[in-house]
C-alpha positions in Angstrom: 49.3 75.1 8.4 50.3 78.5 7.2 53.7 79.9 8.0 52.2 82.5 10.4 50.4 79.8 12.4 53.6 77.7 12.5 55.4 80.7 13.9 52.8 81.2 16.6 53.1 77.5 17.6 56.9 77.7 17.6 56.8 80.9 19.7 54.8 79.2 22.5 57.1 76.2 22.3 60.2 78.5 22.6 58.6 80.2 25.6 57.9 76.8 27.3 61.4 75.5 26.7 63.0 78.7 27.9 61.0 78.6 31.1 62.2 75.0 31.6 65.8 75.9 31.0 65.6 78.6 33.7 63.7 76.4 36.1 66.2 73.6 35.6 69.1 75.9 36.6 67.2 76.8 39.7 66.3 73.2 40.5 70.0 72.5 41.2 69.9 75.0 44.0 66.7 73.5 45.4 67.7 69.8 45.3 71.2 70.4 46.8 70.0 72.8 49.5 67.6 70.1 50.9 69.9 67.1 50.6 71.6 66.0 53.9 75.4 66.8 54.1 75.4 68.6 50.8 73.1 71.3 52.2 75.8 72.3 54.7 78.3 73.1 52.0 76.2 74.3 49.0 76.9 78.0 48.6 73.5 79.1 47.5 71.3 77.8 50.4 70.6 81.4 51.5 68.7 81.9 48.2 66.5 78.8 48.6 63.1 80.5 49.1 63.7 83.1 46.3 64.9 80.3 44.0 61.9 78.1 45.0 59.3 80.9 44.1 60.8 81.6 40.7 61.4 77.8 40.0 57.8 76.9 40.8 56.3 79.7 38.7 58.6 78.9 35.7 58.2 75.1 35.8 54.5 74.9 36.6 52.6 78.1 35.8 54.6 79.4 32.8 55.6 76.0 31.3 52.1 74.6 31.5 50.4 77.7 30.1 53.0 78.0 27.3 52.1 74.4 26.3 48.5 75.2 26.4 49.4 78.0 24.0 51.0 75.3 21.7 48.0 73.1 21.7 45.5 75.9 21.3 47.5 77.4 18.5 47.8 74.1 16.7 44.0 73.6 16.7 43.0 77.3 16.6 43.0 77.8 12.8 44.0 81.1 11.1 41.7 83.5 12.7 42.9 86.3 15.0 46.5 85.4 14.6 47.6 88.9 15.6 45.7 88.6 18.9 47.6 85.3 19.4 50.9 87.1 18.8 50.0 89.8 21.3 49.2 87.2 23.9 52.6 85.5 23.2 54.5 88.8 23.4 52.8 89.9 26.7 53.3 86.5 28.2 57.0 86.4 27.2 57.6 89.9 28.6 56.0 88.8 31.9 58.2 85.6 31.9 61.3 87.7 31.3 60.5 90.0 34.2 59.7 87.1 36.6 63.0 85.3 35.7 65.1 88.4 36.1 63.3 89.8 39.1 65.8 88.3 41.7 68.7 90.0 39.8 66.8 93.2 39.8 66.5 93.3 43.6 63.3 91.5 44.1 63.1 89.5 47.4 60.6 88.9 50.2 59.7 85.4 49.1 56.2 84.1 50.1 55.7 80.4 49.7 52.0 80.5 49.2 50.2 77.9 47.1 49.6 77.8 43.4 51.4 81.1 42.4 54.1 81.7 45.0 55.4 85.3 44.9 58.2 87.6 45.7 56.4 90.4 47.4 58.1 93.0 45.3 56.8 95.4 42.6 59.1 94.1 39.9 58.1 90.5 40.3 54.4 91.3 40.7 54.4 93.3 37.5 55.9 90.3 35.7 53.3 87.9 37.1 50.5 90.3 36.2 51.7 90.7 32.6 52.0 86.9 32.3 48.4 86.4 33.6 47.2 89.1 31.2 48.8 87.3 28.3 47.2 84.0 29.5 43.8 85.7 29.6 44.2 87.0 26.0 45.4 83.5 24.9 42.4 81.8 26.5 39.9 84.3 25.1 41.3 83.9 21.6 41.3 80.1 21.9 37.7 80.1 23.0 36.7 82.1 19.9 38.8 80.4 17.3 38.6 76.7 18.2 35.5 75.4 16.5 33.5 72.4 17.6 31.3 70.6 15.2 29.9 67.2 15.9 31.9 66.5 19.0 30.4 63.1 19.5 31.0 62.0 15.9 34.8 61.9 15.5 37.9 61.8 17.6 39.2 65.0 16.1 36.0 66.9 17.0 36.1 65.5 20.5 39.6 66.9 20.9 38.5 70.2 19.6 35.7 70.2 22.3 38.2 69.3 25.0 40.5 72.2 24.0 37.7 74.7 23.9 36.5 73.6 27.3 40.0 74.0 28.6 40.0 77.6 27.3 36.8 78.3 29.2 38.4 76.9 32.4 41.4 79.1 31.8 39.3 82.2 31.5 37.3 81.2 34.7 40.6 80.8 36.6 41.8 84.3 35.7 38.4 85.9 36.4 38.3 84.2 39.8 41.7 85.6 40.7 40.5 89.1 39.6 37.2 88.7 41.6 39.2 87.6 44.7 41.5 90.6 44.3 38.5 92.9 44.7 36.9 90.9 47.5 39.9 90.1 49.7 40.4 92.1 52.9 43.4 94.4 52.5 44.5 94.1 56.2 45.6 90.5 56.0 49.2 89.3 56.6 51.0 89.2 53.3 51.4 85.4 53.1 47.7 84.8 53.9 46.7 87.5 51.4 48.4 85.8 48.5 47.3 82.4 49.6 43.7 83.5 49.4 44.3 85.5 46.2 45.3 82.5 44.2 43.5 79.8 46.1 40.2 79.6 44.1 41.6 80.5 40.7 44.6 78.2 41.3 42.4 75.2 42.0 40.3 75.9 38.9 43.5 76.1 36.9 44.4 72.5 37.9 41.2 71.4 36.0 42.6 73.0 32.9 46.0 71.4 33.3 44.4 68.0 33.9 42.0 68.3 30.9 44.9 69.3 28.6 46.9 66.4 30.0 44.1 64.0 29.0 44.1 65.4 25.5 47.9 65.0 25.4 47.5 61.3 26.5 45.1 60.7 23.6 47.4 62.4 21.1 50.4 60.4 22.4 48.5 57.2 22.4 47.5 57.7 18.7 51.1 58.5 17.8 52.1 55.3 19.6 50.0 53.3 17.2 46.7 53.0 19.1 43.8 53.5 16.7 41.3 55.4 18.7 39.5 56.5 15.5 37.6 53.2 15.7 36.5 53.9 19.3 33.3 55.7 20.1 34.2 59.5 20.1 31.3 60.1 22.5 33.4 58.4 25.2 36.3 60.9 24.9 33.9 63.8 24.7 32.0 62.6 27.7 35.2 62.3 29.8 36.2 65.9 28.8 32.8 67.2 29.7 32.8 65.4 33.0 36.0 67.0 34.0 34.8 70.4 32.8 31.6 69.9 34.9 33.8 69.5 38.0 35.4 72.9 37.3 32.0 74.6 37.4 32.0 74.0 41.2 34.4 76.9 41.4 31.9 79.7 40.4 29.4 78.1 42.8 31.8 78.2 45.7 32.6 81.9 44.9 28.8 82.6 44.8 28.1 80.9 48.1 31.1 81.6 50.4 33.4 84.5 51.3 36.9 84.3 50.0 38.6 84.7 53.4 36.7 82.0 55.2 37.7 78.5 56.2 34.7 77.2 54.3 36.0 78.7 51.1 39.3 77.0 51.5 37.8 73.6 52.4 35.3 73.7 49.6 38.0 74.1 46.9 40.0 71.3 48.6 37.1 69.0 48.4 36.3 70.1 44.8 39.8 69.0 43.7 39.5 65.7 45.7 36.2 64.7 44.1 36.1 66.6 40.8 39.2 65.5 39.0 39.9 61.8 39.3 37.1 60.0 37.6 37.9 61.0 34.0 41.6 60.5 34.6 41.2 57.0 35.9 38.8 55.9 33.1 41.0 57.3 30.3 44.2 55.9 31.9 42.7 52.4 32.1 41.6 52.6 28.5 45.0 53.7 27.3 46.9 51.1 29.5 44.7 48.3 28.1 45.4 49.4 24.6 49.1 49.8 25.2 49.3 46.3 26.5 47.6 45.0 23.3 49.7 47.2 20.9 53.5 47.3 21.1 53.8 50.3 18.8 56.5 51.1 16.2 60.2 51.6 16.8 60.0 55.3 15.7 57.4 56.1 18.4 59.0 54.3 21.4 60.0 57.6 22.9 56.5 58.9 22.6 55.2 55.7 24.2 57.7 56.0 27.0 56.7 59.5 27.8 53.0 58.4 27.9 53.6 55.4 30.2 55.7 57.5 32.6 53.1 60.3 32.6 50.3 58.0 33.5 52.4 56.2 36.2 53.6 59.4 37.9 50.2 61.1 37.8 48.7 58.0 39.3 51.4 57.8 42.0 50.9 61.4 42.9 47.1 60.8 43.2 47.7 57.8 45.5 50.1 59.7 47.7 47.4 62.4 48.0 45.3 60.0 50.1 48.3 59.6 52.6 48.4 63.3 53.5 48.1 63.9 57.2 49.1 67.3 58.6 51.4 69.9 56.9 54.6 68.1 55.9 56.5 67.0 52.8 53.8 64.4 51.9 52.0 67.4 50.3 54.7 68.2 47.8 55.2 64.5 47.2 51.5 64.4 46.1 51.6 67.5 43.8 55.0 66.8 42.4 53.7 63.4 41.1 50.7 65.2 39.5 52.9 68.0 38.1 55.4 65.6 36.7 52.6 63.6 35.1 51.6 66.6 33.1 55.2 67.6 32.3 55.9 64.1 30.9 52.9 64.3 28.7 54.0 67.6 27.4 57.6 66.3 26.9 56.1 63.5 24.8 54.2 66.1 22.7 57.4 68.1 22.2 59.0 65.0 20.7 55.9 64.5 18.6 55.6 68.1 17.3 59.3 68.9 16.6 59.4 67.2 13.2 55.9 68.5 12.4 57.2 72.0 13.0 60.0 71.6 10.6 62.7 70.6 13.1 64.8 67.5 13.3 63.5 64.4 15.0 64.7 63.4 18.5 66.5 60.0 18.4 64.0 57.5 19.7 66.5 55.6 21.9 67.7 58.8 23.6 64.1 59.9 24.1 63.2 56.6 25.7 66.2 56.9 28.1 65.2 60.4 29.0 61.5 59.6 29.7 62.3 56.5 31.9 65.2 58.2 33.7 63.0 61.3 34.4 60.0 59.1 35.5 62.2 56.9 37.7 64.0 59.8 39.3 60.8 61.7 40.0 59.2 58.5 41.5 62.2 58.1 43.8 62.0 61.8 44.6 58.3 61.7 45.7 58.7 58.3 47.4 61.4 59.9 49.6 59.2 62.9 50.3 56.2 60.7 51.2 58.4 58.6 53.5 59.8 61.7 55.2 56.3 63.0 55.5 55.5 60.0 57.7 58.0 61.3 60.1 56.5 64.8 59.9 59.4 66.5 58.1 58.1 70.0 57.3 57.6 71.4 53.9 58.9 74.7 52.5 62.0 74.7 54.7 65.7 73.8 54.2 68.8 73.2 56.2 68.5 72.8 59.9 64.9 73.9 59.8 64.0 70.5 58.4 64.8 68.9 61.8 66.6 65.8 60.3 67.5 64.4 63.7 67.0 60.7 63.2 68.4 58.1 60.8 65.0 57.5 59.2 64.5 61.2 58.5 68.0 61.5 57.0 67.5 58.3 54.9 64.1 59.4 53.5 65.4 62.9 52.6 68.5 61.4 51.1 66.3 59.2 48.9 64.5 62.4 47.9 67.9 63.9 47.0 69.0 60.9 44.9 65.7 61.0 43.0 65.9 64.7 42.6 69.4 64.5 41.1 68.3 61.8 38.6 65.3 64.0 37.7 67.5 67.0 37.2 70.0 65.1 35.0 67.2 63.7 32.9 65.5 67.1 32.7 68.7 68.6 31.3 68.8 65.6 28.9 65.4 66.6 27.6 66.5 70.1 27.2 69.7 69.0 25.4 67.9 66.8 22.8 65.1 69.3 22.4 67.4 72.3 21.9 69.6 70.3 19.5 66.5 69.4 17.5 65.4 73.0 17.5 68.7 74.0 16.0 68.4 71.6 13.1 66.1 71.7 10.1 64.0 68.6 9.5 63.6 66.7 6.3 60.0 67.7 5.7 57.8 70.7 5.4 56.3 72.1 8.6 52.8 70.8 8.8 50.4 69.9 11.6 
């Protein structure tokens, strides 16, 4: 791995970690402003919706895309490195503007799905720049990631999966652009942005899920599982099956109008039926092999991140079948899925740090962080799912939640306890990662 490619991988890693640092600071506001009793004295409750918008965009959209940049840059070879640098610079500039926008006067928070926005020019410029950087990143990755004999080796199957993910990334951006030109301009602002990001946002989840599956395979191999003896066609087939599901997006765009109920319902059903099969099959394969193989001491933190990732993603999927109405069961579902992806990427951070020339994270501390984060997030989504059973509303805080019974207070208190544990373990991840980034490793940077 040449120095220039190492620098590109490091750049995307720095961007991802920075977005998590900023999102973590905002998460303190979010957790405290929804926890009973604390919400009445916490001084920043008035900024809840602004904080929520920026937190979601930093911790989901930007963190996930930045780590896509890490993976695509690792496997992308030496071609078009300058294009890769341009995509990183544009994305970083967009991230900076998004993060600073509340301090530059941006307000008018709209809690629409997938890419919530502050309906302010400064924020929108930041998001537009980031999506442009993402488009350039996806296009470069599609060109430079080569696939040869995808059914003949594990490495080639991973290359295939990464290239398919790049195609999905491009589709999601193009779908957002298409929607922008097709959407009626006289809609209420919240509905406007809901429709704008609905189709492309759903498609983007296929990319995140596919990259998570690739991360699971990489973490499993690092944990001591020898997948090189397995039939590579199985992994390639799982990646192709998930990619095939994403192709439902262009079909929906071609057959329905973006502002219709049918358009919205079609993408909801696409997510429900198009994602799970590959995830379940690969999860079962990995869990079976993890039970058979205890792994080495040096990789226990990698293994811990993998186990918790599978568990949380599965929990989020199960909770999804409990959704009835518009309440906090919905964020319980997607928080489980999001955290599943995040834990997989945390494990990859631990794995890649020494390969990028930084110091290794202490395995015991990494294990503690992974299990504490997984446990905290599980308690968090359990509390939300429980509260959803009492129809506690989502996207509100303070008295708007209507916590007028002991059961509602208890369930949301459980949410708060889990949230605090997750925030603490999230900062522990940032602490050990930043500390490792500040120290040189013992080996030469090589991937």
